[in-house]
N, CA, C and O atoms as a Maestro MAE file, in Angstrom:
{
 s_m_m2io_version
 :::
 2.0.0
}

f_m_ct {
 s_m_title
 :::
 protein
 m_atom[276] {
  # First column is atom index #
  i_m_mmod_type
  r_m_x_coord
  r_m_y_coord
  r_m_z_coord
  i_m_residue_number
  s_m_chain_name
  s_m_pdb_residue_name
  s_m_pdb_atom_name
  i_m_atomic_number
  :::
  1 25 -11.000 14.570 -1.257 1 A "MET " " N  " 7
  2 3 -10.782 13.211 -2.243 1 A "MET " " CA " 6
  3 2 -11.336 12.095 -1.342 1 A "MET " " C  " 6
  4 15 -11.329 12.202 -0.116 1 A "MET " " O  " 8
  5 25 -11.767 11.128 -1.926 2 A "VAL " " N  " 7
  6 3 -12.608 10.149 -1.325 2 A "VAL " " CA " 6
  7 2 -12.040 9.005 -1.700 2 A "VAL " " C  " 6
  8 15 -12.769 8.566 -2.591 2 A "VAL " " O  " 8
  9 25 -10.873 8.043 -1.472 3 A "GLU " " N  " 7
  10 3 -10.467 7.100 -1.280 3 A "GLU " " CA " 6
  11 2 -11.369 6.013 -1.260 3 A "GLU " " C  " 6
  12 15 -12.032 5.858 -0.234 3 A "GLU " " O  " 8
  13 25 -11.572 4.930 -2.571 4 A "VAL " " N  " 7
  14 3 -12.134 3.442 -1.679 4 A "VAL " " CA " 6
  15 2 -10.920 2.732 -2.202 4 A "VAL " " C  " 6
  16 15 -10.182 2.757 -3.187 4 A "VAL " " O  " 8
  17 25 -11.116 1.885 -0.712 5 A "PRO " " N  " 7
  18 3 -10.039 0.816 -0.833 5 A "PRO " " CA " 6
  19 2 -10.600 -0.399 -1.821 5 A "PRO " " C  " 6
  20 15 -11.737 -0.866 -1.877 5 A "PRO " " O  " 8
  21 25 -9.698 -0.665 -2.396 6 A "LEU " " N  " 7
  22 3 -10.042 -1.940 -3.564 6 A "LEU " " CA " 6
  23 2 -9.603 -2.975 -3.396 6 A "LEU " " C  " 6
  24 15 -10.074 -3.755 -4.225 6 A "LEU " " O  " 8
  25 25 -8.532 -3.695 -2.366 7 A "ALA " " N  " 7
  26 3 -7.571 -4.776 -2.242 7 A "ALA " " CA " 6
  27 2 -6.598 -4.316 -0.979 7 A "ALA " " C  " 6
  28 15 -5.981 -3.252 -0.920 7 A "ALA " " O  " 8
  29 25 -6.606 -5.408 0.052 8 A "ARG " " N  " 7
  30 3 -5.840 -5.260 0.694 8 A "ARG " " CA " 6
  31 2 -4.659 -6.169 -0.082 8 A "ARG " " C  " 6
  32 15 -4.974 -7.357 -0.158 8 A "ARG " " O  " 8
  33 25 -3.495 -5.865 -0.611 9 A "LEU " " N  " 7
  34 3 -2.341 -6.295 -0.980 9 A "LEU " " CA " 6
  35 2 -1.478 -7.445 -0.540 9 A "LEU " " C  " 6
  36 15 -1.230 -8.519 -1.087 9 A "LEU " " O  " 8
  37 25 -1.077 -6.906 0.637 10 A "TRP " " N  " 7
  38 3 -0.300 -7.888 1.839 10 A "TRP " " CA " 6
  39 2 -0.235 -7.202 2.934 10 A "TRP " " C  " 6
  40 15 -0.026 -6.003 3.115 10 A "TRP " " O  " 8
  41 25 -0.532 -8.508 4.029 11 A "HIS " " N  " 7
  42 3 -0.028 -7.699 5.771 11 A "HIS " " CA " 6
  43 2 0.738 -8.346 6.433 11 A "HIS " " C  " 6
  44 15 0.710 -9.538 6.125 11 A "HIS " " O  " 8
  45 25 1.582 -8.039 7.402 12 A "LEU " " N  " 7
  46 3 2.564 -8.965 7.469 12 A "LEU " " CA " 6
  47 2 2.078 -8.546 9.563 12 A "LEU " " C  " 6
  48 15 1.601 -7.615 10.212 12 A "LEU " " O  " 8
  49 25 2.708 -10.199 9.846 13 A "PRO " " N  " 7
  50 3 2.440 -10.393 11.168 13 A "PRO " " CA " 6
  51 2 2.392 -8.744 12.130 13 A "PRO " " C  " 6
  52 15 1.297 -8.696 12.690 13 A "PRO " " O  " 8
  53 25 2.925 -7.936 12.330 14 A "ASP " " N  " 7
  54 3 3.199 -6.973 13.437 14 A "ASP " " CA " 6
  55 2 2.004 -6.053 13.004 14 A "ASP " " C  " 6
  56 15 1.948 -4.968 13.582 14 A "ASP " " O  " 8
  57 25 0.878 -6.379 11.913 15 A "GLY " " N  " 7
  58 3 -0.309 -5.548 11.635 15 A "GLY " " CA " 6
  59 2 -0.045 -4.176 10.701 15 A "GLY " " C  " 6
  60 15 -0.627 -3.092 10.724 15 A "GLY " " O  " 8
  61 25 0.794 -4.540 10.074 16 A "THR " " N  " 7
  62 3 1.385 -3.663 9.037 16 A "THR " " CA " 6
  63 2 0.568 -4.003 7.710 16 A "THR " " C  " 6
  64 15 0.709 -5.171 7.347 16 A "THR " " O  " 8
  65 25 -0.134 -3.331 7.035 17 A "GLU " " N  " 7
  66 3 -0.703 -3.722 5.897 17 A "GLU " " CA " 6
  67 2 -0.772 -2.371 4.191 17 A "GLU " " C  " 6
  68 15 -0.560 -1.170 4.030 17 A "GLU " " O  " 8
  69 25 -1.087 -3.260 3.520 18 A "CYS " " N  " 7
  70 3 -0.618 -2.590 1.968 18 A "CYS " " CA " 6
  71 2 -1.930 -2.707 1.434 18 A "CYS " " C  " 6
  72 15 -2.736 -3.608 1.202 18 A "CYS " " O  " 8
  73 25 -1.859 -1.538 1.328 19 A "LEU " " N  " 7
  74 3 -4.026 -1.428 0.176 19 A "LEU " " CA " 6
  75 2 -3.734 -0.801 -1.126 19 A "LEU " " C  " 6
  76 15 -2.707 -0.188 -1.415 19 A "LEU " " O  " 8
  77 25 -4.851 -1.047 -1.946 20 A "LEU " " N  " 7
  78 3 -4.851 -0.613 -3.226 20 A "LEU " " CA " 6
  79 2 -5.604 0.105 -2.692 20 A "LEU " " C  " 6
  80 15 -6.193 -0.204 -1.657 20 A "LEU " " O  " 8
  81 25 -5.764 1.454 -3.425 21 A "LEU " " N  " 7
  82 3 -7.082 2.519 -3.039 21 A "LEU " " CA " 6
  83 2 -7.193 3.446 -4.530 21 A "LEU " " C  " 6
  84 15 -6.281 3.569 -5.348 21 A "LEU " " O  " 8
  85 25 -8.608 4.064 -4.623 22 A "LYS " " N  " 7
  86 3 -8.710 4.519 -5.927 22 A "LYS " " CA " 6
  87 2 -9.901 5.605 -5.717 22 A "LYS " " C  " 6
  88 15 -11.087 5.287 -5.794 22 A "LYS " " O  " 8
  89 25 -9.480 6.835 -5.460 23 A "ASP " " N  " 7
  90 3 -10.034 7.699 -6.104 23 A "ASP " " CA " 6
  91 2 -11.708 8.134 -7.296 23 A "ASP " " C  " 6
  92 15 -11.437 8.819 -8.282 23 A "ASP " " O  " 8
  93 25 -12.719 7.860 -7.179 24 A "PRO " " N  " 7
  94 3 -13.397 7.683 -8.333 24 A "PRO " " CA " 6
  95 2 -13.148 8.843 -9.404 24 A "PRO " " C  " 6
  96 15 -13.061 8.747 -10.628 24 A "PRO " " O  " 8
  97 25 -13.051 10.096 -8.484 25 A "THR " " N  " 7
  98 3 -12.540 11.483 -9.328 25 A "THR " " CA " 6
  99 2 -11.581 11.622 -9.989 25 A "THR " " C  " 6
  100 15 -11.451 12.521 -10.821 25 A "THR " " O  " 8
  101 25 -10.401 10.395 -9.626 26 A "ALA " " N  " 7
  102 3 -9.002 10.729 -10.531 26 A "ALA " " CA " 6
  103 2 -8.935 9.950 -11.237 26 A "ALA " " C  " 6
  104 15 -9.795 9.125 -11.545 26 A "ALA " " O  " 8
  105 25 -7.760 10.095 -11.668 27 A "GLU " " N  " 7
  106 3 -7.036 8.734 -12.999 27 A "GLU " " CA " 6
  107 2 -6.315 7.881 -11.729 27 A "GLU " " C  " 6
  108 15 -6.101 6.688 -11.514 27 A "GLU " " O  " 8
  109 25 -6.077 9.042 -11.066 28 A "ASN " " N  " 7
  110 3 -4.790 7.503 -10.323 28 A "ASN " " CA " 6
  111 2 -4.866 6.675 -9.454 28 A "ASN " " C  " 6
  112 15 -5.585 7.099 -8.549 28 A "ASN " " O  " 8
  113 25 -4.332 5.297 -9.186 29 A "TRP " " N  " 7
  114 3 -4.297 4.448 -8.243 29 A "TRP " " CA " 6
  115 2 -3.182 4.930 -6.998 29 A "TRP " " C  " 6
  116 15 -2.252 5.734 -7.057 29 A "TRP " " O  " 8
  117 25 -3.692 4.076 -5.839 30 A "ARG " " N  " 7
  118 3 -2.656 4.723 -4.577 30 A "ARG " " CA " 6
  119 2 -2.704 3.347 -4.326 30 A "ARG " " C  " 6
  120 15 -3.476 2.450 -4.663 30 A "ARG " " O  " 8
  121 25 -1.364 3.421 -3.436 31 A "VAL " " N  " 7
  122 3 -0.739 2.430 -2.992 31 A "VAL " " CA " 6
  123 2 -0.461 2.766 -1.637 31 A "VAL " " C  " 6
  124 15 0.612 3.355 -1.763 31 A "VAL " " O  " 8
  125 25 -0.762 2.774 -0.288 32 A "ARG " " N  " 7
  126 3 -0.764 3.196 0.932 32 A "ARG " " CA " 6
  127 2 -0.331 2.166 1.994 32 A "ARG " " C  " 6
  128 15 -1.147 1.271 2.216 32 A "ARG " " O  " 8
  129 25 1.025 2.151 2.804 33 A "VAL " " N  " 7
  130 3 1.302 1.084 4.004 33 A "VAL " " CA " 6
  131 2 0.446 1.847 5.020 33 A "VAL " " C  " 6
  132 15 0.320 3.071 5.000 33 A "VAL " " O  " 8
  133 25 -0.203 0.926 6.022 34 A "MET " " N  " 7
  134 3 -0.291 1.425 7.053 34 A "MET " " CA " 6
  135 2 0.075 0.320 8.421 34 A "MET " " C  " 6
  136 15 0.120 -0.904 8.538 34 A "MET " " O  " 8
  137 25 0.260 1.301 9.189 35 A "ARG " " N  " 7
  138 3 0.510 0.151 10.419 35 A "ARG " " CA " 6
  139 2 -1.178 0.883 11.582 35 A "ARG " " C  " 6
  140 15 -1.264 2.098 11.763 35 A "ARG " " O  " 8
  141 25 -1.961 0.184 12.015 36 A "GLY " " N  " 7
  142 3 -3.378 0.839 12.502 36 A "GLY " " CA " 6
  143 2 -3.577 1.984 12.132 36 A "GLY " " C  " 6
  144 15 -3.609 2.159 10.914 36 A "GLY " " O  " 8
  145 25 -3.756 3.027 12.933 37 A "THR " " N  " 7
  146 3 -3.460 4.378 12.345 37 A "THR " " CA " 6
  147 2 -3.090 5.229 11.127 37 A "THR " " C  " 6
  148 15 -3.662 5.905 10.271 37 A "THR " " O  " 8
  149 25 -1.649 4.803 11.528 38 A "GLN " " N  " 7
  150 3 -0.779 5.646 11.287 38 A "GLN " " CA " 6
  151 2 0.025 5.498 9.269 38 A "GLN " " C  " 6
  152 15 0.742 4.502 9.184 38 A "GLN " " O  " 8
  153 25 -0.037 6.038 8.376 39 A "THR " " N  " 7
  154 3 0.295 5.727 7.142 39 A "THR " " CA " 6
  155 2 1.545 5.871 7.455 39 A "THR " " C  " 6
  156 15 1.894 6.731 8.263 39 A "THR " " O  " 8
  157 25 2.511 4.944 6.783 40 A "LEU " " N  " 7
  158 3 4.011 4.698 6.864 40 A "LEU " " CA " 6
  159 2 4.226 4.801 5.671 40 A "LEU " " C  " 6
  160 15 5.428 4.621 5.473 40 A "LEU " " O  " 8
  161 25 3.432 5.090 4.333 41 A "ARG " " N  " 7
  162 3 4.501 5.532 3.106 41 A "ARG " " CA " 6
  163 2 2.649 5.178 2.148 41 A "ARG " " C  " 6
  164 15 1.711 4.465 2.506 41 A "ARG " " O  " 8
  165 25 2.805 5.953 1.053 42 A "THR " " N  " 7
  166 3 1.607 5.911 0.196 42 A "THR " " CA " 6
  167 2 2.660 6.863 -0.787 42 A "THR " " C  " 6
  168 15 3.663 7.572 -0.715 42 A "THR " " O  " 8
  169 25 1.238 6.105 -2.152 43 A "GLU " " N  " 7
  170 3 2.360 6.789 -3.542 43 A "GLU " " CA " 6
  171 2 1.286 6.742 -4.772 43 A "GLU " " C  " 6
  172 15 0.546 5.766 -4.896 43 A "GLU " " O  " 8
  173 25 1.260 7.367 -5.282 44 A "ALA " " N  " 7
  174 3 0.227 7.489 -6.286 44 A "ALA " " CA " 6
  175 2 0.665 6.766 -7.719 44 A "ALA " " C  " 6
  176 15 1.875 6.541 -7.689 44 A "ALA " " O  " 8
  177 25 0.200 6.437 -8.662 45 A "PHE " " N  " 7
  178 3 0.733 5.561 -10.071 45 A "PHE " " CA " 6
  179 2 -0.388 5.689 -11.039 45 A "PHE " " C  " 6
  180 15 -1.527 5.886 -10.618 45 A "PHE " " O  " 8
  181 25 -0.190 5.610 -12.039 46 A "GLY " " N  " 7
  182 3 -0.721 5.892 -13.333 46 A "GLY " " CA " 6
  183 2 -1.737 4.318 -13.932 46 A "GLY " " C  " 6
  184 15 -2.649 4.369 -14.757 46 A "GLY " " O  " 8
  185 25 -1.244 3.083 -13.250 47 A "SER " " N  " 7
  186 3 -1.736 2.145 -13.811 47 A "SER " " CA " 6
  187 2 -1.948 0.928 -11.928 47 A "SER " " C  " 6
  188 15 -1.514 0.765 -10.787 47 A "SER " " O  " 8
  189 25 -2.619 0.609 -12.622 48 A "PRO " " N  " 7
  190 3 -2.952 -0.415 -11.405 48 A "PRO " " CA " 6
  191 2 -1.959 -1.723 -10.992 48 A "PRO " " C  " 6
  192 15 -1.636 -2.461 -10.061 48 A "PRO " " O  " 8
  193 25 -1.741 -1.437 -12.360 49 A "ILE " " N  " 7
  194 3 -0.391 -3.027 -12.612 49 A "ILE " " CA " 6
  195 2 1.185 -2.509 -11.814 49 A "ILE " " C  " 6
  196 15 2.000 -3.251 -11.264 49 A "ILE " " O  " 8
  197 25 1.236 -1.428 -11.932 50 A "VAL " " N  " 7
  198 3 2.305 -0.797 -11.926 50 A "VAL " " CA " 6
  199 2 2.633 -0.483 -10.374 50 A "VAL " " C  " 6
  200 15 3.701 -0.541 -9.763 50 A "VAL " " O  " 8
  201 25 1.235 -0.104 -9.926 51 A "ALA " " N  " 7
  202 3 1.616 0.087 -8.282 51 A "ALA " " CA " 6
  203 2 1.143 -0.814 -7.902 51 A "ALA " " C  " 6
  204 15 0.553 -0.362 -6.921 51 A "ALA " " O  " 8
  205 25 0.782 -2.562 -7.953 52 A "MET " " N  " 7
  206 3 0.744 -3.741 -7.349 52 A "MET " " CA " 6
  207 2 2.177 -4.285 -8.120 52 A "MET " " C  " 6
  208 15 2.535 -5.441 -7.896 52 A "MET " " O  " 8
  209 25 2.663 -3.761 -8.672 53 A "ASP " " N  " 7
  210 3 3.719 -4.221 -8.711 53 A "ASP " " CA " 6
  211 2 5.169 -3.609 -8.113 53 A "ASP " " C  " 6
  212 15 6.286 -4.126 -8.152 53 A "ASP " " O  " 8
  213 25 4.699 -2.182 -7.483 54 A "GLU " " N  " 7
  214 3 5.427 -1.557 -6.928 54 A "GLU " " CA " 6
  215 2 5.058 -1.700 -5.466 54 A "GLU " " C  " 6
  216 15 5.450 -0.786 -4.740 54 A "GLU " " O  " 8
  217 25 4.167 -2.982 -4.735 55 A "ALA " " N  " 7
  218 3 3.091 -2.709 -3.814 55 A "ALA " " CA " 6
  219 2 4.367 -4.048 -3.354 55 A "ALA " " C  " 6
  220 15 4.899 -4.077 -2.244 55 A "ALA " " O  " 8
  221 25 4.678 -5.120 -4.536 56 A "LYS " " N  " 7
  222 3 5.597 -6.048 -4.174 56 A "LYS " " CA " 6
  223 2 6.531 -5.831 -3.555 56 A "LYS " " C  " 6
  224 15 6.675 -6.475 -2.516 56 A "LYS " " O  " 8
  225 25 7.781 -4.606 -4.031 57 A "GLN " " N  " 7
  226 3 8.880 -4.399 -3.384 57 A "GLN " " CA " 6
  227 2 8.873 -3.537 -2.227 57 A "GLN " " C  " 6
  228 15 9.752 -3.282 -1.404 57 A "GLN " " O  " 8
  229 25 7.324 -3.031 -2.389 58 A "TRP " " N  " 7
  230 3 7.775 -2.184 -0.220 58 A "TRP " " CA " 6
  231 2 7.459 -3.624 0.224 58 A "TRP " " C  " 6
  232 15 8.006 -3.597 1.326 58 A "TRP " " O  " 8
  233 25 7.085 -4.527 0.143 59 A "ARG " " N  " 7
  234 3 6.354 -5.934 1.383 59 A "ARG " " CA " 6
  235 2 7.974 -6.387 1.554 59 A "ARG " " C  " 6
  236 15 8.227 -6.547 2.748 59 A "ARG " " O  " 8
  237 25 9.006 -6.608 0.779 60 A "PHE " " N  " 7
  238 3 10.386 -6.911 0.743 60 A "PHE " " CA " 6
  239 2 10.735 -5.975 1.774 60 A "PHE " " C  " 6
  240 15 11.061 -6.479 2.848 60 A "PHE " " O  " 8
  241 25 10.739 -4.391 1.660 61 A "ALA " " N  " 7
  242 3 11.609 -3.878 2.838 61 A "ALA " " CA " 6
  243 2 10.931 -3.600 3.936 61 A "ALA " " C  " 6
  244 15 11.416 -3.290 5.024 61 A "ALA " " O  " 8
  245 25 9.802 -3.708 3.661 62 A "PHE " " N  " 7
  246 3 8.746 -3.996 5.008 62 A "PHE " " CA " 6
  247 2 9.506 -5.227 6.116 62 A "PHE " " C  " 6
  248 15 9.967 -5.181 7.257 62 A "PHE " " O  " 8
  249 25 9.334 -6.302 5.068 63 A "GLU " " N  " 7
  250 3 9.384 -7.461 5.568 63 A "GLU " " CA " 6
  251 2 10.545 -7.739 6.748 63 A "GLU " " C  " 6
  252 15 10.590 -8.429 7.766 63 A "GLU " " O  " 8
  253 25 11.660 -6.624 5.903 64 A "ARG " " N  " 7
  254 3 13.125 -6.780 6.560 64 A "ARG " " CA " 6
  255 2 13.002 -6.142 7.720 64 A "ARG " " C  " 6
  256 15 13.765 -6.514 8.611 64 A "ARG " " O  " 8
  257 25 12.161 -5.180 7.987 65 A "VAL " " N  " 7
  258 3 12.600 -3.859 8.785 65 A "VAL " " CA " 6
  259 2 11.946 -4.874 10.279 65 A "VAL " " C  " 6
  260 15 12.495 -4.849 11.381 65 A "VAL " " O  " 8
  261 25 10.702 -5.693 9.955 66 A "VAL " " N  " 7
  262 3 10.361 -6.574 11.197 66 A "VAL " " CA " 6
  263 2 10.794 -7.357 11.549 66 A "VAL " " C  " 6
  264 15 10.886 -7.694 12.729 66 A "VAL " " O  " 8
  265 25 11.304 -8.029 10.351 67 A "GLN " " N  " 7
  266 3 12.201 -9.174 10.679 67 A "GLN " " CA " 6
  267 2 14.154 -8.420 11.771 67 A "GLN " " C  " 6
  268 15 15.154 -8.976 12.226 67 A "GLN " " O  " 8
  269 25 13.892 -7.668 11.719 68 A "ALA " " N  " 7
  270 3 15.327 -6.872 12.395 68 A "ALA " " CA " 6
  271 2 14.612 -6.669 13.651 68 A "ALA " " C  " 6
  272 15 15.258 -7.161 14.577 68 A "ALA " " O  " 8
  273 25 13.300 -6.020 14.106 69 A "VAL " " N  " 7
  274 3 13.032 -5.448 15.518 69 A "VAL " " CA " 6
  275 2 12.746 -7.092 16.354 69 A "VAL " " C  " 6
  276 15 12.484 -7.136 17.556 69 A "VAL " " O  " 8
  :::
 }
 m_bond[275] {
  # First column is bond index #
  i_m_from
  i_m_to
  i_m_order
  :::
  1 1 2 1
  2 2 3 1
  3 3 4 2
  4 3 5 1
  5 5 6 1
  6 6 7 1
  7 7 8 2
  8 7 9 1
  9 9 10 1
  10 10 11 1
  11 11 12 2
  12 11 13 1
  13 13 14 1
  14 14 15 1
  15 15 16 2
  16 15 17 1
  17 17 18 1
  18 18 19 1
  19 19 20 2
  20 19 21 1
  21 21 22 1
  22 22 23 1
  23 23 24 2
  24 23 25 1
  25 25 26 1
  26 26 27 1
  27 27 28 2
  28 27 29 1
  29 29 30 1
  30 30 31 1
  31 31 32 2
  32 31 33 1
  33 33 34 1
  34 34 35 1
  35 35 36 2
  36 35 37 1
  37 37 38 1
  38 38 39 1
  39 39 40 2
  40 39 41 1
  41 41 42 1
  42 42 43 1
  43 43 44 2
  44 43 45 1
  45 45 46 1
  46 46 47 1
  47 47 48 2
  48 47 49 1
  49 49 50 1
  50 50 51 1
  51 51 52 2
  52 51 53 1
  53 53 54 1
  54 54 55 1
  55 55 56 2
  56 55 57 1
  57 57 58 1
  58 58 59 1
  59 59 60 2
  60 59 61 1
  61 61 62 1
  62 62 63 1
  63 63 64 2
  64 63 65 1
  65 65 66 1
  66 66 67 1
  67 67 68 2
  68 67 69 1
  69 69 70 1
  70 70 71 1
  71 71 72 2
  72 71 73 1
  73 73 74 1
  74 74 75 1
  75 75 76 2
  76 75 77 1
  77 77 78 1
  78 78 79 1
  79 79 80 2
  80 79 81 1
  81 81 82 1
  82 82 83 1
  83 83 84 2
  84 83 85 1
  85 85 86 1
  86 86 87 1
  87 87 88 2
  88 87 89 1
  89 89 90 1
  90 90 91 1
  91 91 92 2
  92 91 93 1
  93 93 94 1
  94 94 95 1
  95 95 96 2
  96 95 97 1
  97 97 98 1
  98 98 99 1
  99 99 100 2
  100 99 101 1
  101 101 102 1
  102 102 103 1
  103 103 104 2
  104 103 105 1
  105 105 106 1
  106 106 107 1
  107 107 108 2
  108 107 109 1
  109 109 110 1
  110 110 111 1
  111 111 112 2
  112 111 113 1
  113 113 114 1
  114 114 115 1
  115 115 116 2
  116 115 117 1
  117 117 118 1
  118 118 119 1
  119 119 120 2
  120 119 121 1
  121 121 122 1
  122 122 123 1
  123 123 124 2
  124 123 125 1
  125 125 126 1
  126 126 127 1
  127 127 128 2
  128 127 129 1
  129 129 130 1
  130 130 131 1
  131 131 132 2
  132 131 133 1
  133 133 134 1
  134 134 135 1
  135 135 136 2
  136 135 137 1
  137 137 138 1
  138 138 139 1
  139 139 140 2
  140 139 141 1
  141 141 142 1
  142 142 143 1
  143 143 144 2
  144 143 145 1
  145 145 146 1
  146 146 147 1
  147 147 148 2
  148 147 149 1
  149 149 150 1
  150 150 151 1
  151 151 152 2
  152 151 153 1
  153 153 154 1
  154 154 155 1
  155 155 156 2
  156 155 157 1
  157 157 158 1
  158 158 159 1
  159 159 160 2
  160 159 161 1
  161 161 162 1
  162 162 163 1
  163 163 164 2
  164 163 165 1
  165 165 166 1
  166 166 167 1
  167 167 168 2
  168 167 169 1
  169 169 170 1
  170 170 171 1
  171 171 172 2
  172 171 173 1
  173 173 174 1
  174 174 175 1
  175 175 176 2
  176 175 177 1
  177 177 178 1
  178 178 179 1
  179 179 180 2
  180 179 181 1
  181 181 182 1
  182 182 183 1
  183 183 184 2
  184 183 185 1
  185 185 186 1
  186 186 187 1
  187 187 188 2
  188 187 189 1
  189 189 190 1
  190 190 191 1
  191 191 192 2
  192 191 193 1
  193 193 194 1
  194 194 195 1
  195 195 196 2
  196 195 197 1
  197 197 198 1
  198 198 199 1
  199 199 200 2
  200 199 201 1
  201 201 202 1
  202 202 203 1
  203 203 204 2
  204 203 205 1
  205 205 206 1
  206 206 207 1
  207 207 208 2
  208 207 209 1
  209 209 210 1
  210 210 211 1
  211 211 212 2
  212 211 213 1
  213 213 214 1
  214 214 215 1
  215 215 216 2
  216 215 217 1
  217 217 218 1
  218 218 219 1
  219 219 220 2
  220 219 221 1
  221 221 222 1
  222 222 223 1
  223 223 224 2
  224 223 225 1
  225 225 226 1
  226 226 227 1
  227 227 228 2
  228 227 229 1
  229 229 230 1
  230 230 231 1
  231 231 232 2
  232 231 233 1
  233 233 234 1
  234 234 235 1
  235 235 236 2
  236 235 237 1
  237 237 238 1
  238 238 239 1
  239 239 240 2
  240 239 241 1
  241 241 242 1
  242 242 243 1
  243 243 244 2
  244 243 245 1
  245 245 246 1
  246 246 247 1
  247 247 248 2
  248 247 249 1
  249 249 250 1
  250 250 251 1
  251 251 252 2
  252 251 253 1
  253 253 254 1
  254 254 255 1
  255 255 256 2
  256 255 257 1
  257 257 258 1
  258 258 259 1
  259 259 260 2
  260 259 261 1
  261 261 262 1
  262 262 263 1
  263 263 264 2
  264 263 265 1
  265 265 266 1
  266 266 267 1
  267 267 268 2
  268 267 269 1
  269 269 270 1
  270 270 271 1
  271 271 272 2
  272 271 273 1
  273 273 274 1
  274 274 275 1
  275 275 276 2
  :::
 }
}
């Protein structure tokens, strides 16, 4: 599977970032949250709109973690 990063949806001051990815051979879209080389969360979606909406919700969760630290 060769995923192509299409967009960085958001990033936080601690280096956490959320990417929208697409495998040209697959029908789904993938959202991945990473910090450096570590994958913190990843999920596949059938629609890029749904994927981006979900990524917004993830940002709120990860922001709370960063603020708590």
